[in-house]
C-alpha positions as CSV (number, residue, x, y, z in Angstrom):
1,M,17.0,-19.5,-45.9
2,S,14.7,-19.0,-48.9
3,G,14.0,-22.7,-49.0
4,L,12.7,-22.6,-45.4
5,S,10.5,-19.7,-46.3
6,N,9.0,-21.6,-49.2
7,L,8.4,-24.6,-47.0
8,F,6.5,-22.6,-44.4
9,E,4.4,-21.0,-47.2
10,E,3.6,-24.4,-48.7
11,W,2.7,-25.9,-45.4
12,R,0.3,-23.1,-44.6
13,A,-1.4,-23.4,-48.0
14,A,-1.7,-27.2,-47.5
15,I,-3.2,-26.7,-44.0
16,T,-5.7,-24.1,-45.3
17,L,-6.8,-26.4,-48.1
18,E,-7.1,-29.4,-45.9
19,A,-9.3,-27.5,-43.4
20,R,-11.5,-26.2,-46.3
21,N,-12.1,-29.6,-47.7
22,S,-12.7,-31.4,-44.4
23,S,-14.7,-28.6,-42.8
24,K,-12.4,-29.0,-39.7
25,S,-10.4,-26.4,-37.9
26,E,-6.9,-25.6,-39.3
27,L,-3.9,-27.5,-37.8
28,I,-1.5,-25.5,-35.7
29,L,1.8,-24.9,-37.4
30,T,4.8,-24.5,-35.0
31,A,8.6,-24.6,-35.2
32,V,11.5,-24.9,-32.8
33,V,14.2,-22.3,-33.4
34,Y,17.5,-21.7,-31.7
35,D,17.9,-18.7,-29.4
36,S,20.7,-17.3,-31.7
37,P,19.6,-15.0,-34.5
38,D,21.3,-17.2,-37.1
39,V,21.1,-20.8,-38.1
40,Y,24.3,-22.2,-39.6
41,S,25.5,-18.7,-40.2
42,Q,22.3,-17.6,-42.0
43,P,19.6,-15.4,-40.5
44,H,16.1,-16.8,-39.6
45,P,13.4,-16.1,-42.2
46,I,11.6,-13.9,-39.6
47,D,9.0,-12.5,-42.1
48,S,7.9,-15.9,-43.2
49,M,7.8,-17.2,-39.6
50,Q,5.5,-14.3,-38.6
51,R,3.3,-14.8,-41.6
52,Y,2.8,-18.6,-41.7
53,L,3.5,-20.0,-38.2
54,N,1.0,-20.0,-35.3
55,W,3.6,-20.6,-32.6
56,I,7.4,-20.5,-32.2
57,I,9.3,-22.4,-29.5
58,V,12.8,-20.9,-28.7
59,D,15.3,-23.6,-27.9
60,P,17.9,-22.2,-25.4
61,T,20.3,-25.1,-26.4
62,V,21.7,-25.4,-22.8
63,Y,19.6,-27.6,-20.5
64,S,21.4,-27.6,-17.2
65,T,21.4,-26.1,-13.7
66,P,22.4,-22.4,-13.3
67,D,25.7,-23.5,-11.8
68,R,27.3,-26.4,-13.5
69,S,30.3,-26.2,-11.1
70,G,28.0,-27.6,-8.4
71,K,28.8,-25.0,-5.8
72,F,25.1,-24.8,-4.7
73,T,22.0,-26.9,-5.1
74,A,19.5,-25.8,-7.8
75,A,16.5,-27.0,-9.6
76,P,17.2,-28.8,-13.0
77,S,15.9,-27.1,-16.1
78,A,14.7,-30.3,-17.6
79,L,13.6,-33.5,-15.8
80,Y,16.7,-34.3,-13.7
81,D,20.5,-33.9,-13.0
82,P,22.8,-33.1,-11.6
83,T,23.1,-34.5,-8.1
84,N,25.1,-32.5,-5.6
85,N,27.3,-33.2,-2.6
86,L,26.2,-31.0,0.3
87,V,28.7,-29.1,2.4
88,N,26.4,-29.5,5.4
89,S,23.7,-32.3,5.5
90,A,21.5,-30.1,7.8
91,D,21.4,-27.3,5.2
92,N,19.7,-29.3,2.4
93,G,17.3,-26.8,0.7
94,I,17.4,-25.3,-2.7
95,G,20.5,-23.0,-2.9
96,A,22.3,-24.8,-0.2
97,P,26.2,-24.8,-0.4
98,A,27.6,-27.8,-2.3
99,N,31.0,-28.9,-3.5
100,G,30.4,-30.7,-6.8
101,P,28.4,-33.7,-8.0
102,A,27.4,-36.7,-5.9
103,I,26.8,-40.4,-6.3
104,S,28.4,-40.6,-9.7
105,S,31.4,-38.8,-11.2
106,D,29.2,-36.5,-13.4
107,G,26.2,-36.4,-11.0
108,V,23.8,-37.7,-13.7
109,M,21.0,-40.0,-12.5
110,E,18.0,-40.9,-14.6
111,Y,14.5,-41.2,-13.3
112,K,14.4,-44.9,-12.5
113,E,17.8,-44.7,-10.8
114,I,16.6,-41.8,-8.7
115,K,13.4,-43.7,-7.7
116,D,15.4,-46.8,-6.8
117,Y,17.8,-44.7,-4.7
118,I,14.9,-43.2,-2.8
119,E,13.4,-46.6,-2.2
120,R,16.6,-48.1,-1.1
121,F,17.5,-45.3,1.4
122,K,13.8,-44.4,2.4
123,A,14.5,-40.8,1.5
124,H,11.9,-38.2,2.1
125,V,10.9,-36.4,-1.1
126,I,10.0,-32.7,-0.9
127,Y,8.1,-30.7,-3.6
128,N,8.9,-27.0,-3.9
129,S,6.1,-25.2,-5.8
130,T,8.1,-22.0,-6.2
131,Y,10.9,-23.7,-8.2
132,V,8.5,-26.4,-9.5
133,V,10.9,-29.3,-8.5
134,N,11.1,-32.3,-6.3
135,Y,14.2,-33.0,-4.3
136,C,15.5,-35.2,-1.5
137,S,18.7,-35.8,0.4
138,V,20.4,-38.7,2.1
139,E,23.2,-37.5,4.4
140,T,25.3,-35.3,2.0
141,D,23.8,-36.6,-1.2
142,W,21.3,-34.2,-2.7
143,I,19.1,-35.0,-5.8
144,A,16.7,-32.7,-7.7
145,F,14.4,-34.1,-10.3
146,D,10.9,-33.7,-11.8
147,D,8.4,-36.1,-10.2
148,V,4.6,-36.3,-10.6
149,E,3.9,-33.0,-8.8
150,A,6.4,-31.1,-11.0
151,I,5.2,-32.7,-14.2
152,R,1.6,-31.8,-13.4
153,A,2.5,-28.2,-12.6
154,K,4.3,-27.7,-15.9
155,V,1.6,-29.2,-18.0
156,Y,-1.0,-27.1,-16.1
157,Y,1.1,-24.0,-16.7
158,A,1.2,-24.7,-20.4
159,K,-2.5,-25.2,-20.6
160,E,-3.4,-22.2,-18.4
161,K,-1.3,-19.9,-20.5
162,G,-2.8,-21.2,-23.6
163,L,0.5,-22.2,-25.2
164,L,0.0,-23.7,-28.6
165,G,3.0,-25.9,-28.3
166,Y,6.1,-26.6,-26.2
167,N,9.3,-28.6,-26.4
168,L,8.9,-32.0,-24.7
169,W,11.7,-34.3,-23.7
170,P,11.2,-38.1,-23.8
171,I,11.4,-39.5,-20.3
172,S,13.7,-42.5,-20.4
173,L,13.5,-45.1,-17.7
174,D,10.1,-43.8,-16.5
175,S,9.3,-46.7,-14.2
176,N,5.8,-48.0,-15.0
177,W,5.0,-44.8,-17.0
178,V,4.4,-42.9,-13.8
179,L,5.4,-39.4,-15.2
180,S,3.8,-40.1,-18.6
181,Q,0.5,-41.0,-17.1
182,A,0.6,-38.0,-14.7
183,A,1.2,-35.7,-17.7
184,A,-1.6,-37.4,-19.7
185,L,-4.1,-37.1,-16.8
186,Q,-3.2,-33.4,-16.3
187,D,-3.5,-32.7,-20.0
188,A,-7.0,-34.3,-20.0
189,I,-8.2,-31.7,-17.5
190,T,-10.1,-29.0,-19.4
191,I,-9.3,-25.4,-18.5
192,S,-12.0,-23.0,-19.5
193,P,-11.2,-20.0,-21.7
194,E,-12.0,-17.7,-18.8
195,D,-9.1,-19.2,-16.9
196,N,-6.7,-18.3,-19.7
197,K,-7.5,-14.6,-19.5
198,S,-5.4,-12.0,-17.8
199,G,-5.8,-11.3,-14.1
200,Q,-7.9,-8.2,-14.9
201,N,-10.4,-10.1,-16.9
202,K,-10.5,-12.9,-14.2
203,W,-11.5,-10.5,-11.5
204,P,-15.2,-10.2,-12.1
205,H,-15.5,-14.0,-12.4
206,R,-13.5,-14.5,-9.2
207,F,-15.6,-11.9,-7.5
208,L,-18.8,-13.7,-8.4
209,V,-17.3,-17.1,-7.4
210,I,-16.5,-15.7,-3.9
211,I,-19.5,-13.5,-3.3
212,L,-22.3,-15.7,-4.5
213,P,-21.7,-18.6,-2.2
214,I,-21.2,-16.3,0.8
215,T,-24.5,-14.5,-0.1
216,A,-26.3,-17.8,-0.5
217,A,-25.0,-19.1,2.8
218,F,-26.0,-15.9,4.6
219,M,-29.5,-16.1,3.2
220,L,-29.8,-19.8,4.2
221,L,-28.6,-19.0,7.7
222,L,-31.1,-16.1,8.0
223,G,-33.9,-18.3,6.8
224,L,-33.0,-20.9,9.4
225,V,-32.9,-18.3,12.2
226,I,-36.3,-17.0,11.2
227,Y,-37.7,-20.6,11.0
228,F,-36.5,-21.6,14.4
229,W,-37.6,-18.4,15.9
230,W,-41.1,-18.9,14.5
231,M,-41.2,-22.5,15.7
232,R,-40.2,-21.5,19.2
233,K,-42.6,-18.6,19.4
234,P,-45.1,-19.1,22.2
235,K,-48.4,-20.3,21.0
236,S,-51.8,-19.9,22.6
237,K,-52.8,-22.0,25.6
238,A,-55.1,-24.0,23.4
239,A,-52.4,-24.9,21.0
240,A,-49.7,-25.5,23.7
241,G,-49.1,-29.1,24.5
242,D,-50.9,-30.7,21.6
243,F,-51.1,-34.4,22.5
244,N,-53.6,-35.2,19.8
245,G,-51.0,-37.0,17.6
246,N,-50.8,-40.6,16.7
247,S,-51.8,-42.0,20.1
248,P,-55.5,-43.0,19.8
249,T,-55.4,-44.9,23.1
250,L,-53.9,-42.0,25.1
251,I,-56.2,-40.9,27.9
252,L,-56.4,-37.1,28.1
253,Y,-57.2,-35.2,31.3
254,S,-58.1,-31.6,31.6
255,L,-56.0,-29.2,33.7
256,A,-59.0,-28.8,36.0
257,D,-59.1,-32.6,36.6
258,I,-55.3,-32.6,37.4
259,E,-55.6,-29.6,39.7
260,T,-58.4,-31.4,41.6
261,A,-56.4,-34.6,41.8
262,T,-53.3,-32.8,43.2
263,D,-55.2,-30.3,45.3
264,K,-53.9,-27.6,43.0
265,F,-50.3,-28.9,43.1
266,S,-50.1,-28.5,46.8
267,I,-46.8,-28.8,48.5
268,E,-48.1,-31.6,50.7
269,N,-48.6,-33.7,47.5
270,K,-45.1,-33.0,46.1
271,L,-43.1,-36.2,45.7
272,G,-39.9,-34.8,44.4
273,E,-38.4,-32.9,41.5
274,G,-36.4,-34.0,38.4
275,G,-35.0,-32.5,35.2
276,Y,-38.4,-31.5,33.9
277,G,-39.8,-30.1,37.1
278,P,-41.7,-31.2,40.2
279,V,-43.7,-34.4,40.5
280,Y,-46.9,-34.5,42.5
281,K,-49.1,-37.3,43.9
282,G,-52.7,-37.2,42.7
283,V,-55.9,-39.1,43.2
284,L,-58.4,-39.2,40.3
285,Q,-62.1,-39.2,40.7
286,D,-62.3,-43.0,40.4
287,G,-59.7,-43.4,43.3
288,L,-56.7,-44.2,41.0
289,E,-53.5,-42.8,42.4
290,V,-51.3,-41.2,39.8
291,A,-48.0,-39.3,39.6
292,V,-48.2,-35.9,37.8
293,K,-45.1,-34.4,36.3
294,K,-45.2,-30.7,35.8
295,L,-42.9,-29.1,33.2
296,S,-41.1,-26.2,34.8
297,K,-40.4,-23.0,33.0
298,T,-36.8,-23.3,34.1
299,S,-36.4,-26.9,32.8
300,I,-33.7,-27.4,30.2
301,Q,-35.6,-30.2,28.6
302,G,-37.7,-29.8,25.5
303,F,-41.4,-30.3,24.9
304,E,-40.8,-33.2,22.5
305,E,-38.9,-35.1,25.2
306,F,-41.5,-34.2,27.8
307,K,-44.2,-35.7,25.6
308,N,-42.3,-39.0,25.6
309,E,-41.5,-39.0,29.3
310,P,-44.6,-40.8,30.7
311,K,-43.7,-43.9,28.7
312,I,-41.8,-46.7,30.4
313,S,-38.1,-45.8,30.4
314,D,-38.9,-43.1,27.8
315,F,-40.1,-45.5,25.2
316,G,-41.1,-43.6,22.2
317,M,-38.0,-41.4,21.8
318,A,-37.9,-42.7,18.2
319,R,-41.2,-40.9,17.6
320,I,-39.1,-37.7,17.2
321,F,-37.6,-39.2,14.0
322,T,-38.5,-38.1,10.6
323,K,-39.9,-40.9,8.3
324,D,-36.5,-41.8,6.9
325,G,-34.4,-40.9,9.9
326,M,-31.7,-43.3,11.1
327,E,-30.0,-41.5,13.9
328,A,-30.2,-38.2,15.8
329,N,-29.0,-36.3,18.8
330,T,-31.3,-34.7,21.4
331,E,-28.5,-32.3,22.6
332,R,-30.1,-32.9,26.1
333,I,-29.7,-36.2,27.9
334,V,-33.1,-37.3,29.3
335,G,-34.5,-40.6,30.5
336,T,-34.2,-43.1,33.3
337,Y,-30.9,-44.6,34.2
338,G,-30.8,-48.3,33.5
339,Y,-33.2,-48.1,30.6
340,A,-31.5,-45.6,28.3
341,P,-29.0,-47.2,25.9
342,P,-25.2,-46.5,26.3
343,E,-24.9,-44.4,23.1
344,Y,-27.6,-42.1,24.4
345,V,-26.3,-41.7,27.9
346,K,-22.7,-41.1,26.8
347,K,-23.2,-39.2,23.6
348,G,-26.8,-38.1,23.4
349,I,-27.3,-40.2,20.2
350,Y,-30.6,-42.0,19.8
351,S,-32.0,-44.1,17.0
352,T,-34.7,-46.6,16.2
353,K,-32.6,-49.1,18.2
354,S,-32.8,-47.1,21.4
355,D,-36.3,-48.3,22.2
356,V,-35.2,-51.9,21.5
357,Y,-32.6,-51.6,24.2
358,S,-35.2,-50.2,26.7
359,F,-37.5,-53.1,25.7
360,G,-34.8,-55.6,26.4
361,V,-34.3,-54.2,29.9
362,L,-38.0,-54.3,30.6
363,L,-38.2,-57.9,29.3
364,L,-35.5,-58.9,31.7
365,Q,-37.4,-57.3,34.6
366,I,-40.6,-59.0,33.6
367,I,-39.2,-62.5,33.5
368,S,-37.1,-62.1,36.6
369,G,-39.2,-59.9,38.8
370,K,-36.1,-58.0,39.7
371,R,-35.3,-54.3,39.9
372,V,-32.9,-52.7,37.4
373,S,-31.4,-50.5,40.1
374,T,-30.2,-53.4,42.4
375,L,-26.9,-55.3,42.2
376,Y,-26.9,-59.1,42.1
377,G,-24.5,-62.0,42.1
378,E,-22.5,-63.7,44.8
379,N,-20.6,-60.5,45.6
380,D,-23.5,-58.1,44.8
381,N,-21.4,-56.5,42.1
382,L,-23.4,-57.3,39.0
383,S,-26.1,-55.1,37.4
384,L,-29.3,-56.8,36.2
385,L,-27.9,-57.0,32.6
386,E,-24.6,-58.5,33.7
387,Y,-26.3,-61.0,36.1
388,A,-28.6,-62.2,33.3
389,Y,-25.8,-62.6,30.9
390,E,-23.5,-64.5,33.3
391,L,-26.3,-66.9,34.2
392,W,-27.3,-67.4,30.5
393,K,-23.7,-67.9,29.5
394,D,-23.2,-70.6,32.2
395,G,-26.4,-72.4,31.3
396,K,-28.1,-71.4,34.5
397,G,-30.8,-69.2,32.9
398,M,-33.6,-70.6,35.0
399,E,-32.0,-69.3,38.1
400,F,-32.7,-65.8,36.8
401,M,-36.4,-66.4,36.3
402,D,-39.2,-65.3,38.6
403,P,-40.3,-68.6,40.4
404,S,-44.0,-67.6,40.0
405,L,-43.8,-67.8,36.2
406,D,-44.7,-70.9,34.4
407,D,-44.0,-71.2,30.7
408,T,-45.4,-74.7,30.2
409,Y,-48.3,-73.6,28.0
410,S,-46.6,-70.5,26.5
411,P,-45.5,-70.5,22.9
412,C,-42.3,-68.7,24.0
413,T,-40.2,-70.2,26.7
414,L,-38.7,-68.1,29.5
415,I,-35.2,-69.1,28.3
416,R,-36.0,-67.8,24.8
417,C,-37.3,-64.6,26.3
418,L,-34.0,-64.2,28.2
419,H,-32.0,-64.9,25.0
420,V,-34.0,-62.3,23.0
421,A,-33.7,-59.7,25.8
422,L,-29.9,-60.1,25.8
423,L,-29.9,-59.5,22.1
424,C,-31.9,-56.3,22.6
425,V,-29.4,-54.9,25.2
426,Q,-26.3,-55.2,23.1
427,K,-23.8,-52.4,23.5
428,I,-23.5,-51.5,19.8
429,P,-26.8,-50.4,18.2
430,V,-26.3,-52.3,14.9
431,E,-26.0,-55.5,16.8
432,R,-29.5,-55.2,18.2
433,P,-32.5,-56.6,16.3
434,S,-35.2,-54.4,14.9
435,V,-38.7,-54.3,16.5
436,L,-40.0,-56.6,13.8
437,E,-37.2,-59.0,14.3
438,V,-37.9,-59.1,18.1
439,S,-41.6,-59.8,17.4
440,W,-40.7,-62.6,15.0
441,M,-38.2,-64.2,17.4
442,L,-40.7,-64.2,20.3
443,R,-43.5,-65.7,18.2
444,N,-41.4,-68.3,16.4
445,E,-39.7,-70.8,18.7
446,A,-38.0,-72.6,15.9
447,T,-36.1,-69.5,14.6
448,N,-32.4,-69.7,15.3
449,L,-31.0,-66.8,17.4
450,M,-27.7,-65.0,17.3
451,I,-25.2,-65.5,20.2
452,P,-25.3,-62.3,22.3
453,N,-22.2,-60.5,23.4
454,M,-21.6,-58.7,26.7
455,P,-24.5,-56.2,27.1
456,G,-24.0,-52.5,27.5
457,F,-23.0,-50.8,30.8
458,T,-20.9,-53.6,32.2
459,E,-17.7,-53.3,34.1
460,K,-16.0,-55.7,31.7
461,N,-17.1,-53.8,28.6
462,D,-17.7,-50.2,29.6
463,E,-16.0,-48.1,27.0
464,D,-17.3,-45.5,24.6
465,V,-19.7,-46.8,21.9
466,R,-17.8,-47.9,18.9
467,Y,-18.9,-47.4,15.3
468,D,-16.5,-49.6,13.3
469,S,-15.7,-48.7,9.7
470,T,-13.3,-50.4,7.5
471,T,-11.4,-48.7,4.7
472,S,-9.7,-50.9,2.1
473,N,-6.7,-49.4,0.2
474,L,-6.0,-51.4,-2.9
475,E,-3.0,-50.7,-5.1
476,L,-3.4,-52.2,-8.6
477,G,-0.7,-52.3,-11.2
478,S,2.5,-53.8,-12.3
479,V,6.0,-52.4,-12.6
480,N,7.6,-52.4,-16.0
481,D,11.4,-52.2,-15.6
482,M,12.2,-52.4,-19.3
483,T,14.8,-49.9,-20.5
484,E,14.8,-47.9,-23.7
485,S,17.5,-46.2,-25.7
486,S,16.7,-42.6,-26.2
487,L,18.5,-39.4,-27.1
488,E,19.1,-37.3,-24.0
489,A,19.1,-33.6,-23.5
490,R,22.6,-33.6,-22.2
């Protein structure tokens, strides 16, 4: 073996010289050796191998299952084979009793043959991470092989352990390069040097990875608790109920004026009580009769909702939004039945389209002079929205209108107002126009309008609010069924 020793020495010298001249790192010099101490009756040049080689791969020479007799199922040592004939089809795990090869006389099946067999019989493939093998069974036929999961695990193991080389078998009949691509993708994943260290060296890194996110989450949670506690902390009477926001036309009354109007909230002036608290009748100094709603300490509603309560049908709920907000949840259902949109009544979700729905209901009331709380139709079984939609659909929209209204000189006809109102009360929020679109449609008679669907809260269409989303799954690629001749590890 002196010739092999000289070859190793010359290779190492050439690698060192090439690295010096190119200013690149040295190439890795590896060799595959048999597991026996001798090669062709001569000993291995162990000293030269230790001195000149970076990595040695020991070839065990036998690549087969632990039991070639086929008395039990087992994971293959390389890629696939053999198949087994199960003694009991119900006992089909690894190590299950078997009585020899299956499917073919020698039990050998290559990758494409296995995949075709699985496809033909619709077999369920199981991946066992302990033995790093895929297997399936059809009745008493049992097949073990390396599929994508096993290939990825083996490549990952080699990279994680920092192996400088390993013996790789060519995969014949790899349908459409499935296994080769899986190995290449896994090989492209970079494993940091810290991941290749021993478990003892990994511990500080793992400790930080676990502790730091937990600590950060705890600090964030603590900060949120402090923030919300501070926001809910009682303010002084002067600061409580600040209505000096973005409502320049809002008329403000002092508490003394309200107490005078309601006779200090006397029980004789109490009209009723709702979710916010009691409601009192009051008479202002100019004789105007008003209803005064008093927020009770026991009310489950919030101050933001209470500020928006005096508006028609809770118009202004969208004022609670941030500048870029699209949708939110009050966590407390408030408002007047008939004006609030379906998604808010059923799920507490409100958005910029919530006020559009309420406006549509109000517009229907204005042009018809009818109450939203009354049933209509021949059988008195239709809500105001249903009644308006049915008449519009049948071309009888003028029967819905208030007879006292005359649209002769109006830039917007009553029929167009009915059409716009029906668009505003659509069940699904995204199907409603925006406020700007509503304004444009009412001011421009020539603008074409969409055809409205059945409005929300109808007996024919009274199901939970839907938010449709479509997911497209595309599979691209072509199957290459060409075969290759290759030496097999058999």
